[in-house]
Structures are given as structure tokens and as C-alpha cells.
C-alpha positions in Angstrom: 0.0 0.0 0.0 1.0 3.6 -0.7 -0.1 6.9 0.9 -2.5 7.4 -2.0 -4.3 4.1 -1.2 -6.5 5.8 1.4 -9.5 3.4 1.1 -7.3 0.3 1.4 -5.4 1.8 4.3 -8.7 2.9 6.0 -10.0 -0.7 5.8 -6.7 -2.1 7.2 -6.8 0.4 10.0 -10.4 -0.5 10.9 -9.6 -4.2 10.9 -6.5 -3.6 13.1 -8.1 -1.0 15.4 -11.9 -1.5 15.4 -12.3 0.0 18.8 -10.6 3.3 17.9 -12.7 6.3 16.7 -10.6 7.6 13.8 -11.6 11.2 14.5 -9.8 11.1 17.8 -6.4 10.1 16.3 -3.9 12.9 15.8 -2.2 12.9 12.4 1.2 12.2 14.0 -0.3 9.0 15.6 -2.1 8.1 12.4 1.1 8.4 10.4 2.8 5.9 12.8 -0.2 3.5 12.6 -0.1 3.6 8.8 3.7 3.0 8.6 3.3 0.0 10.9 0.6 -1.7 8.7 1.6 -4.9 7.1 1.8 -4.3 3.4 2.6 -0.6 3.6 5.6 0.0 1.3 5.6 3.7 0.6 8.2 6.2 1.8 7.4 7.0 5.4 8.4 10.7 4.8 6.1 11.1 1.9 3.0 11.7 4.0 1.3 15.1 4.2 -1.8 16.5 5.7 -4.2 16.0 2.7 -3.1 12.3 2.4 -3.5 11.7 6.1 -6.9 13.4 6.1 -8.0 11.2 3.2 -6.9 8.1 5.2 -8.6 9.3 8.3 -11.9 9.9 6.4 -11.7 6.4 4.8 -11.0 4.8 8.2 -13.9 6.8 9.6 -16.3 5.6 6.9 -15.3 2.0 7.7 -15.7 2.7 11.4 -19.2 4.2 11.2 -20.4 1.5 8.8 -19.0 -1.1 11.2 -21.1 0.1 14.2 
């Protein structure tokens, strides 16, 4: 997965952290969670606020649909 794979990353984060409300996660913590995902192969330093926001929203969509 790469930073631009926000939907895939959102699904993976929901599967790994179903109990966490994505809207409570700071971007610095979100970045660390993404980098730690199995299958994430992008440059850890290539993240930015728009990419993290897209990931957070994709994770949130999975989270709210999973409730």
C-alpha cells in the first residue's frame, strides 16, 4: 500500500483497530499506525496533511459503517 491508497489503508486500520474512533487520532499517531501496517511499502516521509486526512476519512467511513 502507498499513501494514496486511502481506502485500502482505511480498511486495514479499521480491521486492526476496530475500537478506535478515527476522528480522535492525531495525524502524528495516524502516520505511525499507517507506517506500521503490514503491506505498507511507501516512503514514510512522503505523507502530508491531505493524504492523512483522506486516510482518516476512509477509516472513519469503515468505522461508522461497522457500528
